[in-house]
C-alpha positions as CSV (number, residue, x, y, z in Angstrom):
1,M,38.8,2.3,-86.0
2,H,36.4,2.9,-82.3
3,R,33.6,0.2,-83.3
4,N,31.9,1.0,-80.1
5,D,31.6,4.8,-81.2
6,P,32.4,5.8,-84.5
7,A,32.6,9.3,-83.9
8,Q,35.7,9.0,-82.0
9,A,37.2,7.8,-85.5
10,F,36.5,10.4,-87.4
11,R,37.9,13.7,-88.1
12,H,34.8,16.8,-87.1
13,G,34.3,17.3,-90.8
14,A,34.1,13.5,-92.2
15,Y,32.1,12.7,-89.2
16,E,29.1,15.5,-89.8
17,R,29.3,14.2,-93.7
18,L,28.5,10.6,-92.9
19,R,25.8,11.3,-90.4
20,F,24.1,13.8,-93.3
21,I,24.5,10.3,-95.5
22,E,22.7,8.3,-92.9
23,D,20.5,10.6,-92.3
24,R,18.7,10.8,-96.2
25,L,19.5,7.3,-96.4
26,F,17.0,7.2,-93.1
27,W,14.4,9.4,-94.1
28,E,15.0,9.4,-97.9
29,A,16.0,5.7,-98.5
30,R,18.5,7.8,-101.0
31,I,21.6,9.6,-101.7
32,N,23.2,10.9,-104.3
33,R,27.3,12.1,-104.7
34,S,25.8,15.6,-105.8
35,D,23.5,15.6,-102.9
36,L,26.8,15.4,-100.2
37,I,28.6,17.9,-102.8
38,E,26.5,20.3,-102.9
39,A,26.0,20.5,-99.0
40,F,29.1,20.0,-97.9
41,G,31.0,21.7,-101.0
42,I,34.1,18.8,-101.0
43,S,34.8,17.2,-104.5
44,P,33.5,14.0,-105.9
45,A,36.9,12.3,-105.1
46,Q,36.2,13.5,-101.7
47,A,32.5,12.5,-101.7
48,A,33.1,8.7,-103.0
49,I,35.9,8.5,-100.1
50,D,32.9,9.2,-97.6
51,F,30.5,6.7,-99.3
52,R,32.9,3.7,-99.5
53,E,33.5,4.9,-95.9
54,Y,29.5,5.1,-94.5
55,M,29.3,1.6,-96.7
56,K,31.6,-0.2,-94.7
57,L,29.8,0.7,-91.8
58,A,26.5,0.0,-92.1
59,G,27.3,-3.1,-94.2
60,E,25.2,-5.0,-96.9
61,A,22.0,-2.5,-96.5
62,I,23.3,0.3,-98.5
63,S,23.5,-0.7,-102.5
64,Y,25.0,2.0,-105.2
65,D,22.4,1.9,-107.8
66,T,24.0,2.0,-111.6
67,R,20.8,2.8,-113.1
68,A,19.6,6.1,-110.7
69,K,23.2,6.7,-110.0
70,A,21.9,6.8,-106.0
71,Y,23.0,4.8,-103.2
72,T,19.9,3.3,-101.8
73,A,18.6,2.1,-98.4
74,S,17.3,-1.3,-97.8
75,S,14.6,-2.4,-95.8
76,S,16.8,-3.9,-92.9
77,F,18.9,-0.6,-92.4
78,V,19.6,0.4,-89.5
79,P,21.7,3.4,-88.7
80,V,24.9,2.8,-86.7
81,L,26.3,6.4,-86.3
82,E,23.5,8.1,-83.2
83,T,20.2,6.9,-82.3
84,V,17.5,8.5,-84.5
85,D,15.4,11.4,-82.5
86,A,12.3,10.9,-84.9
87,R,10.5,14.1,-83.2
88,A,13.6,16.6,-83.4
89,R,13.8,15.8,-87.0
90,L,10.5,15.8,-88.2
91,D,10.7,19.2,-86.6
92,E,13.0,19.9,-88.8
93,L,11.8,18.8,-91.8
94,A,8.5,20.2,-90.7
95,Q,10.3,23.9,-90.2
96,S,11.9,23.5,-93.7
97,G,8.7,23.3,-95.6
98,D,9.1,19.5,-96.5
99,P,5.8,19.3,-98.6
100,F,5.1,15.0,-96.9
101,T,5.3,17.0,-92.9
102,A,3.3,19.7,-91.6
103,K,3.3,20.8,-88.1
104,L,0.9,23.0,-85.8
105,P,2.7,26.3,-85.0
106,H,3.1,27.1,-81.5
107,L,1.9,30.6,-80.8
108,N,4.9,33.4,-80.4
109,R,5.5,34.3,-77.1
110,P,8.1,36.6,-76.3
111,L,11.1,35.7,-75.0
112,P,13.8,37.9,-74.3
113,A,16.9,36.9,-74.1
114,D,18.8,39.7,-72.4
115,A,16.1,38.8,-69.3
116,A,16.6,34.9,-69.7
117,A,20.4,35.0,-69.3
118,R,20.7,37.5,-66.4
119,L,18.3,35.9,-64.4
120,R,20.2,32.6,-65.0
121,H,23.3,34.6,-63.9
122,A,21.0,35.6,-60.8
123,A,20.2,32.2,-59.7
124,Q,24.0,31.2,-60.0
125,K,25.4,33.6,-58.3
126,G,22.2,33.7,-55.2
127,R,22.0,37.3,-56.3
128,K,17.7,39.1,-56.3
129,V,17.1,40.9,-58.8
130,L,14.2,43.7,-59.0
131,I,11.8,43.4,-61.9
132,D,8.9,45.6,-63.0
133,Y,6.2,42.7,-63.6
134,Q,2.6,42.5,-65.2
135,S,1.0,40.2,-63.3
136,M,-3.2,39.0,-64.3
137,T,-4.3,41.4,-61.2
138,R,-3.3,43.8,-61.5
139,P,-4.2,46.5,-64.6
140,D,-0.1,47.8,-64.3
141,A,3.1,46.6,-64.3
142,H,4.7,46.3,-60.5
143,E,7.8,46.7,-58.9
144,R,9.3,44.1,-57.3
145,W,12.2,42.4,-55.8
146,I,12.3,37.6,-56.4
147,A,15.4,36.0,-56.2
148,P,15.2,33.3,-58.8
149,S,16.6,29.9,-58.9
150,R,15.7,28.7,-62.0
151,L,13.8,28.7,-65.5
152,V,11.4,26.5,-66.3
153,S,9.3,25.3,-69.2
154,D,5.7,24.0,-69.5
155,G,5.9,23.0,-73.1
156,E,4.5,25.9,-73.7
157,R,6.0,28.8,-72.0
158,W,9.3,29.5,-69.7
159,H,9.4,31.1,-66.6
160,T,11.4,32.2,-63.4
161,R,10.9,30.2,-59.9
162,A,11.4,32.5,-57.8
163,W,11.1,33.8,-54.4
164,C,9.0,37.0,-54.2
165,Y,10.0,39.1,-51.3
166,E,6.6,40.7,-51.8
167,R,4.4,37.6,-51.0
168,R,6.4,35.9,-49.0
169,E,6.5,32.4,-51.1
170,W,7.7,30.5,-54.1
171,R,6.0,31.7,-57.2
172,D,6.1,31.0,-60.9
173,F,7.7,35.0,-62.9
174,V,6.5,34.6,-66.8
175,L,9.7,35.5,-68.6
176,A,7.4,37.6,-71.5
177,R,5.5,39.5,-68.8
178,I,9.1,40.9,-67.2
179,L,8.8,44.4,-68.4
180,A,12.5,45.8,-66.8
181,L,15.5,44.4,-64.8
182,K,16.4,47.4,-63.1
183,A,18.9,46.6,-60.4
184,D,20.4,43.7,-58.6
185,E,22.2,42.4,-54.8
186,P,23.1,39.4,-53.5
187,A,19.9,37.7,-51.9
188,G,21.1,36.0,-49.1
189,E,19.1,33.5,-47.7
190,V,15.9,32.7,-48.6
191,P,13.6,29.7,-47.5
192,S,13.6,26.2,-48.5
193,D,11.2,25.5,-52.2
194,D,9.8,23.0,-50.6
195,E,7.4,22.6,-53.8
196,W,10.1,22.0,-55.9
197,N,12.3,20.0,-53.6
198,T,9.4,17.4,-53.1
199,Q,9.0,14.9,-56.3
200,I,5.6,13.4,-56.7
201,A,4.9,10.5,-59.3
202,I,1.8,10.6,-61.1
203,I,0.7,7.1,-62.6
204,L,-1.5,8.1,-65.4
205,K,-4.0,5.6,-67.2
206,P,-6.4,5.4,-70.1
207,A,-9.3,7.2,-69.7
208,S,-12.4,5.2,-67.9
209,W,-14.9,6.6,-70.0
210,L,-12.9,4.6,-73.5
211,S,-13.4,1.3,-74.9
212,D,-11.3,-1.8,-74.2
213,A,-10.1,-1.7,-77.9
214,Q,-9.2,2.0,-76.9
215,K,-7.6,2.0,-73.9
216,A,-5.6,-0.5,-75.6
217,A,-4.9,2.4,-78.2
218,V,-3.8,4.8,-76.0
219,A,-1.7,2.2,-73.9
220,C,0.2,1.8,-76.8
221,E,0.2,5.9,-78.4
222,Y,2.2,6.5,-74.9
223,A,4.1,3.1,-74.7
224,M,2.8,2.2,-71.2
225,S,3.6,-0.7,-69.3
226,D,0.9,-3.3,-67.6
227,G,-1.5,-0.2,-69.1
228,S,-0.3,2.4,-67.2
229,L,2.3,5.5,-67.7
230,R,4.2,6.8,-63.9
231,I,5.8,10.1,-64.4
232,V,8.2,11.6,-62.1
233,I,8.2,15.6,-60.9
234,P,9.2,18.4,-59.2
235,K,5.4,19.0,-57.0
236,A,5.3,23.0,-58.3
237,L,5.0,21.2,-61.6
238,R,2.0,19.6,-61.1
239,L,-0.4,22.3,-62.3
240,Y,1.4,22.7,-65.6
241,A,1.2,18.6,-65.7
242,M,-2.3,18.7,-66.1
243,R,-2.8,21.6,-68.8
244,R,-0.4,20.4,-70.5
245,W,-1.7,16.4,-70.7
246,G,-5.3,17.6,-70.7
247,L,-6.6,16.3,-67.3
248,H,-8.6,19.1,-66.6
249,Q,-10.9,18.0,-69.8
250,K,-13.5,16.1,-69.7
251,D,-13.0,14.5,-72.9
252,S,-9.1,14.1,-72.1
253,R,-8.3,9.8,-72.9
254,L,-6.0,9.7,-70.1
255,E,-6.7,10.0,-66.7
256,L,-4.9,10.4,-62.9
257,A,-5.0,7.0,-61.5
258,E,-2.9,7.7,-59.1
259,E,-0.6,10.3,-57.3
260,C,1.8,10.3,-54.7
261,V,5.7,11.8,-53.0
262,V,8.3,9.7,-54.3
263,D,9.6,8.5,-50.9
264,A,6.0,7.8,-49.7
265,C,5.1,5.5,-52.5
266,S,3.6,2.2,-52.4
C-alpha cells in the first residue's frame, strides 16, 4: 500500500467511497453502513470491506458503536486521505440545503459559456475578436476589436483582459456585457501589458481606528504574521482588490499599510 499517497493504493471507485466515509466522519462525526450503500449502490459486504480498509488507515480514532450501529470519530480524528477544503465543503453544504449552514447568495451575473470559451481560445491562439460591447459610458452597444490575453475573475464577476484597438490601450471587458462575437482573425503583435506584468505587493494591517483587542481579533481572522498580511497581485487588479477587500470604505477593519512594486520592495 502506498502510505504516502493513499489515492494510488485504491481503484478510483474504492477511493471515492473511502473519501465519502472520511467526509462524513469529519463533518458529522459518524456514519452508518447504509449511508455508504445508498450513496454508491454497493452491497453490504462491499461496504463492510470499505469500512475495514478505512479503519486501517485512520487507526484508533474510529470505532464502531454497536448500540447506534454506526462508526464514530473521536475528538482526535484527523483526515488521512486528503487535506480538508473547509471553504469548498461549507459551500456545498449551504447549497444543498443543510440546515446548519447558510451562505449569502451571489447576485446572478450571466456568464455566457460560448463567449468565455471563444475568448479563451482567442487568447491561446493570439487572435483578435470583433465584439458588440455594452459599456457604462454609451447608451447602446458598440462594435470594437479586442485581442484577449486572459480571462480574469475579481471574485464577483469575470472579465477578459484585452488590448482594445479603438482606445489603443489594455482594458477589461466584462463578459456579461459582451453581447455578440462577430468575427476573429490573427491579432499579430500587440503592445506589452505592463500593468499586468508588473507585480505589486500590498501590505494590509488592522485598521488604526480599532482598539488593541479588536486589532488582535482582525489579525487572527486573517491569519496575519506580525500584525500584517502581504498579498502579491498584478497591478492591473489593484482596483478590484481595493473594492473586494473593502479598503475604500471608511469603516473597513483593514487598511493599506504599504504598497510597492515587488522588485522595488524594501
